C-alpha positions in Angstrom: -47.0 37.9 -13.7 -47.1 34.5 -12.1 -45.9 31.5 -14.1 -48.5 29.5 -15.9 -49.4 26.3 -14.0 -50.1 22.9 -15.4 -53.9 23.6 -15.4 -55.6 25.6 -18.2 -55.1 29.3 -18.0 -57.4 31.8 -19.9 -56.1 34.9 -21.7 -58.9 37.2 -22.8 -58.7 38.5 -26.4 -55.5 36.6 -27.4 -55.2 33.4 -29.3 -52.7 30.6 -28.6 -51.0 31.1 -31.9 -50.5 34.8 -31.3 -48.9 34.0 -28.0 -46.5 31.5 -29.5 -45.4 33.9 -32.2 -44.8 36.7 -29.7 -41.4 35.5 -28.6 -38.9 32.9 -29.8 -38.0 31.8 -26.3 -40.9 32.6 -23.9 -44.2 34.4 -23.5 -43.7 37.3 -21.1 -40.9 35.5 -19.4 -42.6 32.1 -19.5 -40.4 29.4 -21.0 -41.6 27.4 -24.0 -40.8 24.2 -22.1 -43.5 25.2 -19.5 -45.9 26.1 -22.3 -45.6 22.6 -23.7 -47.5 21.4 -20.7 -50.2 24.1 -20.7 -53.6 24.3 -22.2 -55.2 27.5 -23.6 -58.9 28.3 -23.9 -61.0 31.3 -24.9 -64.7 31.8 -24.5 -66.7 34.1 -26.8 -70.4 33.6 -26.2 -71.1 29.9 -26.2 -67.9 28.9 -28.2 -64.9 27.4 -26.4 -61.6 26.7 -28.1 -59.0 24.5 -26.3 -55.3 24.0 -27.7 -52.6 21.8 -26.4 -49.0 21.6 -27.6 -47.8 18.1 -28.3 -44.8 16.9 -26.5 -41.9 16.1 -28.8 -38.5 14.5 -28.4 -35.8 16.8 -27.1 -32.7 17.3 -29.2 -29.5 19.4 -29.2 -29.6 20.8 -32.7 -29.4 23.6 -33.7 -28.9 24.6 -30.0 -27.7 22.5 -27.1 -29.7 22.6 -23.9 -27.1 24.7 -22.2 -25.0 26.4 -24.9 -21.5 27.5 -23.9 -21.2 31.3 -24.7 -17.4 31.1 -24.5 -16.9 28.5 -27.2 -14.2 29.3 -29.8 -15.8 30.9 -32.8 -18.7 32.4 -30.8 -22.1 31.1 -29.9 -22.9 30.6 -33.6 -20.4 27.7 -33.6 -23.3 25.6 -32.3 -25.2 26.1 -35.6 -22.6 23.9 -37.3 -23.0 20.2 -37.3 -19.2 19.9 -37.5 -18.3 18.9 -33.9 -15.1 17.7 -32.3 -14.7 13.9 -32.7 -15.7 12.0 -29.6 -13.0 9.4 -30.3 -9.4 10.2 -31.4 -8.6 9.2 -34.9 -6.6 6.0 -35.2 -3.1 6.5 -36.5 -2.6 5.3 -40.1 0.8 4.4 -41.5 1.4 4.6 -45.2 3.4 2.0 -47.0 6.5 4.1 -47.5 6.4 5.1 -43.8 6.7 1.5 -42.6 10.5 1.6 -42.1 9.9 4.3 -39.4 7.7 1.8 -37.4 10.7 -0.2 -36.3 12.3 2.9 -34.8 9.1 3.8 -33.1 8.7 0.4 -31.6 12.3 0.5 -30.3 11.6 3.9 -28.6 8.4 2.5 -27.0 10.2 -0.6 -25.8 13.1 1.3 -24.2 10.7 3.6 -22.4 8.7 0.7 -21.2 11.8 -1.0 -19.9 12.9 2.2 -18.2 9.5 2.4 -16.4 9.6 -1.2 -15.4 13.2 -1.4 -14.2 13.6 2.2 -12.9 16.9 2.5 -14.8 18.0 5.6 -16.6 17.8 5.1 -20.4 17.7 8.7 -21.3 20.8 8.6 -23.6 19.4 5.6 -25.5 16.0 7.2 -25.9 17.5 10.5 -27.1 19.7 8.6 -29.6 16.8 6.7 -31.0 14.6 9.8 -31.2 17.4 11.6 -33.1 17.7 8.6 -35.5 13.9 8.7 -36.0 13.9 12.4 -36.7 16.8 12.0 -39.2 15.0 9.1 -40.9 11.8 11.1 -41.0 13.6 14.1 -42.5 15.3 12.1 -45.2 12.1 10.4 -46.1 9.9 13.5 -46.4 12.6 15.6 -48.1 12.8 13.1 -50.9 9.2 12.2 -51.6 8.2 10.7 -54.9 5.0 12.0 -56.7 2.9 9.0 -55.8 4.0 9.3 -52.2 2.7 12.9 -52.1 -0.5 11.6 -53.6 -0.9 9.2 -50.7 -0.2 11.9 -48.2 -2.8 14.2 -49.8 -5.3 11.3 -49.4 -4.3 10.5 -45.8 -7.5 9.8 -43.8 -6.3 11.8 -40.8 -5.4 14.9 -42.9 -7.1 18.0 -41.6 -10.2 19.1 -43.5 -11.6 22.4 -44.7 -13.6 23.1 -41.5 -10.6 22.0 -39.3 -8.6 24.8 -40.9 -11.4 27.3 -40.9 -12.2 26.9 -37.2 -8.5 27.2 -36.4 -7.8 30.4 -38.4 -11.0 32.4 -38.1 -12.0 34.6 -35.2 -15.7 34.0 -36.0 -17.4 31.8 -38.5 -21.0 31.1 -39.4 -21.9 28.4 -41.9 -24.4 29.2 -44.7 -26.6 26.5 -46.2 -28.6 25.8 -49.3 -28.7 26.6 -53.0 -32.1 28.3 -52.9 -33.5 25.4 -55.0 -34.3 23.1 -52.2 -31.0 21.3 -51.7 -28.0 21.6 -49.4 -25.0 19.5 -50.5 -22.8 18.6 -47.5 -19.8 18.0 -49.7 -19.4 21.8 -50.2 -19.4 24.0 -47.1 -19.8 27.8 -47.3 -19.8 30.5 -44.7 -18.7 33.9 -43.6 -15.7 34.3 -41.2 -13.2 36.9 -40.0 -9.5 36.7 -39.9 -7.8 39.4 -37.8 -10.9 41.6 -38.2 -11.1 41.1 -42.0 -14.4 39.5 -43.3 -14.2 36.8 -46.0 -16.5 34.4 -47.7 -15.2 30.8 -47.3 -16.1 28.1 -49.7 -14.5 24.6 -49.7 -14.8 20.9 -50.2 -15.4 19.0 -47.0 -14.3 15.4 -46.5 -15.1 13.3 -43.5 -12.8 12.4 -40.7 -14.2 8.9 -40.3 -16.4 6.5 -42.3 -19.6 7.9 -40.9 -18.7 11.5 -41.9 -17.3 10.4 -45.2 -20.7 8.8 -46.1 -22.5 11.9 -44.9 -20.1 14.2 -46.9 -20.1 11.8 -50.0 -16.3 11.6 -49.6 -15.9 15.2 -50.6 -17.4 14.7 -54.0 -20.0 17.5 -54.7 -23.2 17.1 -56.7 -24.6 20.0 -58.9 -26.4 21.3 -55.8 -23.1 21.9 -54.1 -21.7 23.9 -57.0 -24.9 25.9 -57.2 -24.7 26.6 -53.5 -21.1 27.8 -54.0 -22.2 30.0 -57.0 -24.9 31.6 -54.8 -22.4 32.4 -52.1 -20.0 33.9 -54.7 -22.6 36.2 -56.0 -23.5 37.1 -52.4 -19.9 37.9 -51.6 -19.5 39.9 -54.8 -22.6 42.0 -53.9 -21.3 42.7 -50.4 -17.7 43.1 -51.4 -16.4 40.1 -49.4 -13.1 38.7 -50.7 -13.5 34.9 -51.4 -11.2 32.2 -50.1 -11.8 28.7 -51.5 -10.3 25.4 -50.1 -9.9 22.6 -52.6 -9.9 19.0 -51.4 -11.8 16.6 -53.7 -11.1 13.6 -55.9 -13.5 15.2 -58.4 -17.2 15.9 -59.0 -19.6 13.1 -58.2 -20.1 11.4 -61.5 -23.3 9.3 -60.9 -26.3 9.1 -63.3 -28.4 11.4 -61.1 -25.8 14.1 -61.0 -25.5 14.0 -64.8 -29.2 14.2 -65.2 -29.3 17.3 -62.9 -26.6 19.1 -65.0 -23.2 18.4 -63.4 -21.3 19.8 -66.3 -23.5 22.8 -66.7 -23.2 23.7 -63.0 -19.4 23.5 -63.2 -19.3 25.6 -66.4 -21.5 28.3 -64.8 -19.1 28.5 -61.9 -16.1 28.8 -64.2 -17.7 31.6 -66.2 -19.0 33.5 -63.1 -15.7 33.4 -61.2 -13.8 35.1 -64.0 -16.2 38.1 -63.7 -16.4 38.5 -60.0 -15.1 41.9 -58.9 -13.7 40.8 -55.5 -10.3 39.1 -54.8 -10.4 35.3 -55.0 -7.8 33.1 -53.4 -7.7 29.3 -53.8 -5.8 26.9 -51.5 -5.3 23.3 -52.4 -5.2 21.5 -49.0 -5.4 17.9 -50.2 -6.1 16.6 -53.7 -7.7 18.7 -56.4 -9.3 16.5 -59.1 -10.3 17.6 -62.5 -13.3 20.0 -63.0 -14.6 19.3 -59.6 -11.7 21.2 -58.2 -11.5 23.9 -60.9 -15.2 24.8 -60.3 -14.1 26.7 -57.2 -10.5 27.2 -58.3 -10.5 30.0 -60.9 -8.8 32.6 -58.6 -6.3 35.4 -58.7 -3.9 33.3 -56.9 -3.7 29.5 -56.2 -1.6 28.3 -53.3 -0.9 24.6 -52.5 0.1 22.8 -49.3 3.5 21.2 -49.7 2.1 17.7 -50.1 -1.1 18.6 -52.0 -1.7 17.5 -55.6 -3.7 19.0 -58.4 -4.5 16.9 -61.5 -6.9 16.5 -64.5 -7.0 12.8 -64.0 -5.9 10.7 -61.0 -2.7 8.6 -61.4 -4.7 5.4 -61.3 -7.1 6.5 -64.1 -4.2 7.7 -66.2 -2.3 4.5 -65.7 -5.4 2.4 -66.6 -5.8 4.4 -69.9 -2.1 4.5 -71.0 -0.7 1.3 -69.5 -3.9 -0.8 -69.1 -3.2 -1.3 -65.4 -3.6 0.8 -62.2 -0.3 -0.7 -61.0 1.5 1.8 -63.2 0.1 4.7 -61.0 3.6 5.7 -59.7 4.8 6.1 -63.3 1.7 8.1 -64.2 2.0 10.3 -61.2 5.6 11.2 -62.3 4.5 11.9 -65.8 1.5 14.0 -64.9 3.6 16.5 -62.9 0.9 17.1 -60.3 2.9 18.0 -57.2 3.1 21.5 -55.8 6.8 22.2 -56.7 6.2 21.1 -60.3 3.0 23.1 -60.7 4.7 26.2 -59.4 7.5 25.7 -62.0 4.7 25.4 -64.6 3.1 28.6 -63.3 -0.2 26.7 -62.6 0.2 27.4 -58.9 1.5 30.6 -57.4 3.0 29.4 -54.1 3.7 26.6 -51.7 2.5 26.5 -48.0 4.9 24.4 -45.9 3.8 21.4 -44.0 5.5 19.8 -40.9 7.5 16.6 -41.4 5.1 13.8 -41.5 2.4 15.7 -43.3 -0.3 18.2 -42.3 -1.9 15.6 -40.0 1.3 15.4 -37.9 0.6 19.0 -36.6 -2.8 20.4 -37.9 -2.6 23.5 -35.8 0.8 24.5 -37.1 -0.4 23.9 -40.7 -3.5 26.0 -40.1 -1.3 28.9 -38.9 0.8 28.7 -42.0 -2.3 28.8 -44.1 -3.4 31.9 -42.1 -0.1 33.6 -42.7 -0.3 32.9 -46.5 -3.9 34.2 -46.6 -3.0 37.5 -45.0 0.0 38.0 -47.3 -2.0 37.2 -50.5 -5.0 39.3 -49.5 -2.8 42.3 -48.5 -1.6 42.3 -52.1 -4.9 41.6 -53.8 -7.1 44.0 -51.9 -4.8 46.9 -53.0 -5.8 46.3 -56.6 -8.6 48.3 -58.3 -11.5 46.3 -59.9 -10.2 46.4 -63.4 -6.7 45.6 -62.4 -8.0 42.7 -60.4 -10.0 41.3 -63.3 -7.0 41.7 -65.6 -4.7 40.0 -63.1 -7.1 37.0 -62.9 -7.3 36.8 -66.7 -3.5 37.0 -67.2 -2.9 34.3 -64.7 -4.5 31.7 -66.9 -3.4 33.2 -70.2 0.2 32.8 -69.3 0.0 29.1 -68.6 1.7 27.2 -71.4 3.4 30.3 -72.9 2.5 29.6 -76.5 4.2 31.9 -79.0 3.1 32.0 -82.6 5.1 32.9 -85.7 8.5 32.0 -84.2 10.6 29.4 -86.1 11.2 26.2 -84.1 14.7 24.9 -83.7 15.1 21.8 -86.0 16.3 19.6 -83.2 13.5 20.6 -80.9 11.0 20.2 -83.8 12.3 16.7 -84.5 11.9 15.8 -80.8 8.3 17.1 -80.7 7.1 15.9 -84.0 7.0 12.1 -84.0 6.4 11.9 -87.7 9.9 13.2 -88.4 11.5 10.4 -86.5 10.7 7.5 -89.0 12.1 9.4 -92.0 15.4 10.1 -90.2 15.5 6.5 -89.0 14.8 5.2 -92.5 17.8 7.2 -93.8 20.0 5.9 -91.1 18.9 2.3 -91.7 19.6 2.6 -95.4 23.1 4.0 -94.7 23.8 1.2 -92.3 22.7 -1.5 -94.7 24.8 0.0 -97.6 27.9 0.1 -95.4 27.4 -3.5 -94.2 26.9 -4.6 -97.8 30.1 -2.9 -98.9 32.0 -4.5 -96.1 30.7 -7.9 -97.0 31.6 -7.4 -100.6 35.1 -6.2 -99.7 35.7 -9.1 -97.3 35.1 -11.6 -100.2 37.8 -10.0 -102.3 41.5 -10.3 -101.9 42.0 -6.7 -103.0 42.0 -3.7 -100.8 38.4 -2.8 -99.7 36.8 0.2 -101.4 36.5 3.6 -99.7 33.5 3.5 -97.3 31.3 6.3 -95.7 31.4 4.3 -92.5 32.9 6.9 -90.3 30.5 9.6 -91.6 27.5 7.3 -90.8 28.8 6.5 -87.3 29.3 10.2 -86.5 25.8 11.1 -87.7 24.2 8.3 -85.7 26.4 9.0 -82.7 25.2 12.6 -82.7 21.6 11.5 -82.7 22.2 9.2 -79.8 23.9 11.9 -77.8 21.1 14.3 -78.5 18.5 11.8 -77.4 20.4 11.0 -74.2 20.6 14.7 -73.4 16.9 15.0 -73.9 16.3 12.0 -71.6 18.4 13.5 -68.9 16.4 16.7 -69.0 13.0 14.9 -69.2 13.9 12.7 -66.3 14.8 15.7 -64.1 18.5 14.6 -63.7 20.2 17.5 -65.5 21.2 19.5 -62.4 22.5 16.4 -60.7 24.6 15.5 -63.7 26.0 19.0 -63.9 26.8 19.1 -60.2 28.5 15.7 -60.4 30.6 16.8 -63.4 31.7 20.0 -61.6 32.7 17.8 -58.7 34.8 15.6 -60.9 36.5 18.5 -62.5 37.4 19.9 -59.1 39.1 16.7 -58.0 42.4 17.7 -59.6 44.7 15.8 -61.9 43.4 13.1 -64.3 46.2 10.8 -63.2 44.9 10.6 -59.7 42.2 7.9 -59.0 38.7 9.1 -58.1 37.6 9.2 -54.5 35.6 6.0 -53.6 32.7 8.2 -52.4 32.7 10.0 -55.7 32.8 6.8 -57.6 29.8 5.6 -55.6 27.9 8.8 -56.5 28.6 8.3 -60.1 27.5 4.6 -60.0 24.4 5.5 -58.1 23.4 8.2 -60.6 24.2 5.9 -63.5 22.0 3.2 -62.0 19.1 5.7 -61.4 19.4 7.0 -65.0 19.3 3.4 -66.4 16.3 2.5 -64.2 14.3 5.6 -65.3 15.4 5.6 -68.9 12.6 3.1 -70.1 10.1 5.7 -69.0 11.5 8.3 -71.5 9.0 9.1 -74.3 11.5 8.4 -77.1 13.1 5.4 -75.4 12.3 3.0 -78.2 13.9 5.3 -80.8 16.9 5.7 -78.6 17.2 2.0 -78.1 17.0 1.3 -81.8 19.7 3.9 -82.6 22.0 2.5 -80.0 21.5 -1.0 -81.5 22.3 0.3 -84.9 25.4 2.1 -83.5 26.6 -1.2 -82.1 26.2 -2.9 -85.5 28.1 -0.1 -87.1 31.0 -0.4 -84.7 31.1 -4.2 -85.4 31.1 -3.4 -89.1 33.9 -0.9 -88.6 36.0 -3.5 -86.8 35.3 -6.0 -89.6 36.3 -3.5 -92.2 39.5 -2.7 -90.3 40.3 -6.4 -90.0 39.7 -6.9 -93.7 41.9 -4.0 -94.6 44.7 -5.2 -92.3 44.4 -8.7 -93.7 44.7 -7.5 -97.3 47.7 -5.5 -96.5 49.3 -8.3 -94.6 48.6 -10.8 -97.4 50.1 -8.5 -100.0 53.2 -8.0 -97.8 53.6 -11.7 -97.2 53.4 -12.5 -100.9 55.9 -9.8 -101.6 58.3 -11.3 -99.0 57.8 -14.8 -100.3 58.5 -13.7 -103.9 61.7 -12.0 -102.7 62.8 -15.2 -101.0 62.2 -17.3 -104.2 63.9 -14.6 -106.3 67.1 -14.7 -104.2 70.1 -15.7 -106.4 71.3 -18.6 -104.2 67.8 -20.2 -103.9 67.0 -19.6 -107.5 70.3 -21.2 -108.6 69.7 -24.3 -106.5 66.1 -24.5 -107.7 67.1 -24.4 -111.4 69.9 -26.9 -110.9 67.6 -29.3 -109.2 64.9 -28.9 -111.9 67.4 -29.7 -114.6 68.4 -32.9 -112.7 64.8 -34.0 -112.4 64.2 -33.3 -116.1 67.3 -35.3 -117.1 66.2 -38.3 -115.0 63.0 -38.8 -117.1 60.9 -39.8 -114.0 57.4 -38.3 -113.6 56.7 -39.5 -110.0 58.4 -38.4 -106.9 58.5 -41.9 -105.3 60.3 -43.3 -108.4 63.2 -40.8 -108.1 66.6 -41.8 -107.0 67.1 -41.5 -103.2 70.0 -39.0 -103.7 67.7 -36.8 -105.8 64.8 -37.1 -103.3 67.1 -36.0 -100.5 68.2 -32.9 -102.5 64.5 -32.0 -103.2 63.6 -32.4 -99.5 66.6 -30.4 -98.4 65.7 -27.6 -100.7 62.2 -27.7 -99.5 63.2 -27.5 -95.8 65.5 -24.5 -96.6 62.6 -22.7 -98.4 60.2 -23.5 -95.5 62.7 -22.1 -93.0 63.1 -18.9 -95.0 59.3 -18.6 -95.2 58.9 -19.2 -91.5 61.6 -16.6 -90.8 59.6 -14.1 -92.9 56.4 -14.8 -91.0 58.2 -14.5 -87.7 59.5 -11.1 -88.7 55.9 -10.0 -89.4 54.8 -11.2 -85.9 53.0 -14.3 -87.2 53.2 -17.9 -86.0 52.7 -21.1 -88.0 50.1 -23.3 -86.3 49.5 -25.9 -89.0 50.7 -26.7 -92.5 47.7 -27.4 -94.8 47.9 -29.8 -97.8 47.8 -28.4 -101.3 44.2 -27.3 -102.0 44.6 -28.5 -105.6 44.4 -32.1 -104.5 41.4 -31.4 -102.2 39.3 -29.9 -105.0 40.1 -32.4 -107.7 36.9 -33.4 -109.6 36.0 -37.1 -109.3 35.9 -39.3 -112.4 32.6 -39.0 -114.5 31.5 -42.6 -113.8 32.2 -42.1 -110.0 30.3 -38.9 -110.0 27.3 -40.6 -111.7 27.3 -43.3 -109.0 27.4 -40.6 -106.2 24.4 -38.8 -107.7 22.4 -42.1 -108.1 23.2 -43.1 -104.5 22.1 -39.6 -103.2 18.7 -40.1 -105.0 18.3 -43.5 -103.4 19.0 -42.0 -99.9 16.5 -39.2 -100.4 13.8 -41.6 -101.7 14.4 -43.9 -98.7 14.1 -41.0 -96.2 10.8 -39.8 -97.9 9.4 -43.3 -97.5 10.3 -43.5 -93.9 9.0 -39.9 -93.1 5.6 -40.6 -94.7 5.0 -43.7 -92.5 2.2 -43.0 -90.0 4.2 -43.5 -86.9 7.1 -41.2 -87.8 4.7 -38.7 -89.4 2.8 -38.3 -86.1 6.1 -37.8 -84.2 7.1 -35.1 -86.6 3.8 -33.2 -86.2 4.2 -33.6 -82.4 7.7 -32.2 -82.7 6.4 -29.1 -84.6 3.8 -28.3 -82.0 6.3 -28.8 -79.1 8.8 -26.6 -80.9 6.2 -23.8 -81.3 5.4 -24.0 -77.6 9.1 -23.9 -76.6 9.6 -20.8 -78.7 6.9 -18.9 -76.8 7.8 -20.4 -73.4 10.8 -20.2 -71.1 10.1 -23.5 -69.5 13.2 -25.8 -69.6 10.9 -28.8 -69.7 9.6 -27.8 -73.2 13.1 -27.7 -74.5 13.9 -31.1 -73.1 10.7 -32.5 -74.8 11.8 -31.1 -78.1 15.3 -32.6 -77.8 13.9 -36.0 -76.8 11.6 -36.1 -79.8 14.4 -35.1 -82.2 16.6 -37.9 -80.8 13.8 -40.4 -81.1 13.1 -39.4 -84.8 16.8 -39.6 -85.7 17.0 -43.1 -84.2 13.9 -44.2 -86.2 15.4 -42.8 -89.4 18.8 -44.6 -88.8 17.1 -47.9 -88.0 14.9 -47.7 -91.1 17.8 -46.9 -93.4 20.1 -49.5 -91.8 17.5 -52.2 -92.5 17.6 -51.5 -96.2 20.5 -52.2 -98.6 21.6 -48.6 -98.6 24.3 -49.3 -96.0 26.0 -52.0 -98.1 26.0 -49.6 -101.1 27.5 -46.9 -99.0 30.3 -49.1 -97.8 31.1 -50.3 -101.3 31.1 -46.8 -102.7 33.4 -45.6 -99.9 35.9 -48.4 -100.7 35.9 -47.5 -104.4 36.5 -43.8 -103.7 39.4 -44.7 -101.3 41.1 -46.9 -104.0 40.8 -44.2 -106.6 42.2 -41.6 -104.2 45.3 -43.7 -103.5 45.9 -44.5 -107.1 45.6 -40.9 -108.1 48.8 -39.8 -106.3 50.8 -39.5 -109.6 52.1 -36.1 -110.4 50.3 -34.4 -113.3 52.6 -33.6 -116.2 52.1 -31.5 -119.2 53.3 -32.4 -122.8 55.8 -29.5 -122.6 59.5 -29.8 -121.9 59.2 -28.2 -118.4 56.8 -30.8 -117.0 59.4 -32.1 -114.5 60.3 -28.5 -113.6 56.6 -27.7 -112.8 56.3 -30.9 -110.8 59.3 -29.9 -108.6 58.0 -26.4 -108.2 54.6 -27.7 -107.0 56.2 -30.2 -104.7 58.4 -27.5 -103.1 55.8 -24.7 -102.8 52.6 -26.7 -102.3 52.6 -26.3 -98.5 53.2 -22.6 -98.6 50.1 -21.4 -100.4 48.1 -19.0 -98.3 44.3 -19.3 -98.3 
């Protein structure tokens, strides 16, 4: 049949709508594009109906004008709106990767120089590239948890559809939740891998700002989870194994989503996934946040990319709750234990899929192939299971997490570490013991006798054991146990204890010690450990004080014994008795009134006794620094009338100070001093301290000036002269009414300077 021309063409017995429904592409070989320019008419009697198709704007979706039948993934690839990016993604450097930029810049500069000069810089370029690879390896083999979080959020990290199109032979995307919505943040579809058909469900992030807005940054609404639920039931009906890809910060938590039942949609997914009779495999390719990730993550096996993270709350949210600032996110990321290696140890994840150095975005194709290998291995195992075995396997995976055992007694030390309420009781007992020991030591130090038996050593050992246990717990909690054990074995293998340690080994020890000290404040029981260590220091000080007091008491007793032996020696005792008799016969009561010859004998005997005492002290390893006057003369009570004058003068001074202080000018200065002192206590500003010192000096000067202007100064000078006169006139030797008064005076004169305080 000839093609329809632009003019009207009549078809007898057939309407225009019937013709349009007859074929999706043409009418009897006539293209629809030609039909768009044609008019149709029918005549039945006197009735004529004319129809004309309105011309609309041409577009490429769902089919391009000239589809490529050889495109990877088949012709159905054109149904997906996920197309290759027209512009290449801009490279993004994370903060911890900035040290690598300098090496990259050097490599670029050397290559540019080689191109410009024509010289051969191959060796230099190879050397720089080796250094770059070594630095990259060291960096990515020692990543911290927060660094892995940043890699998982990298804007260039390959998305769910990137991996799907790389690993599937054919893939067709399925849309809609059969309730009028199609959430672009969750993508579902059927694809084949090596001839095996699977249902793919995954979170989809964008590769640029425009796509992220379209995909809502990978945060699904309830419509997305209901779409996933529909596809799961579809896969269960047709016996398709399910593979889910997790990459979301969490479910979209806006008001509209809550009104539409966000929590209910997630709960329905959780319940349904545990009852599906087909194998389920979940792969965390980026970040898996909270229930938004778990809604498609209840699987028989969960695998994680090496730098992926899986958490119940983001590190920033956790830090804001616990430490009131998002800047503590690195600490929170470490405490949450959200990285792949830690989750595998906790049996939350079942395996790790390796990534290239630099992250999955460094080589997306290689990463996708590793995912494909992991899928084939896991599905080979799961597809061999019967339905009941498969359901039991899925249930046991989650039942074993945590490993709770009931009815088993808990080790007391472990129980104490877990139950915080036990800690204050133990600490209270230790504090009571410490205070008792310190009080006993203070009481013993005030006595000249030997200090009582103390339970100091027992208390120190008990507290030391607690400190050692807490430090061991801290080493385990901070993940340093293996490094400490390895370093200890290395020290033991060095050989003899007499040989000095190797400098490299000393550097390792110091480095590990610094790292432990730096991480120790993050330990959960750090405050308790710190308080116990402070108490242990106080106990060691108390122990040293007790030992000093004990040694002083023993030394004092030994010195007194030696001195007594010297005085009891026959030659010295004979000289002493002879000299005492001469003093008694002279009838003189004052030393200055004695005859010169008798004075000389007394001084000679005194020097001889002092020499013997000095020899005794030298034998005991002691040296005489200063000879103190007899304390008896220093503590002599003043005369009653002089004492009354002193008390009256003290009252006058206090009264004068009160009058000066209550004056308005000085009172204001004192109030100002109080406020400045309070500020200086709370501040570390040196200027505050200077202001306090200046005010103190000014107040003292005002007091001195006010007191000097009164007659108190004259009274003070007169009273000082009177005290001096009485002191000079009281130099007479005290005598008793007994016959041995002169003998006692000579004994006091000889031994006055040898009394030990």
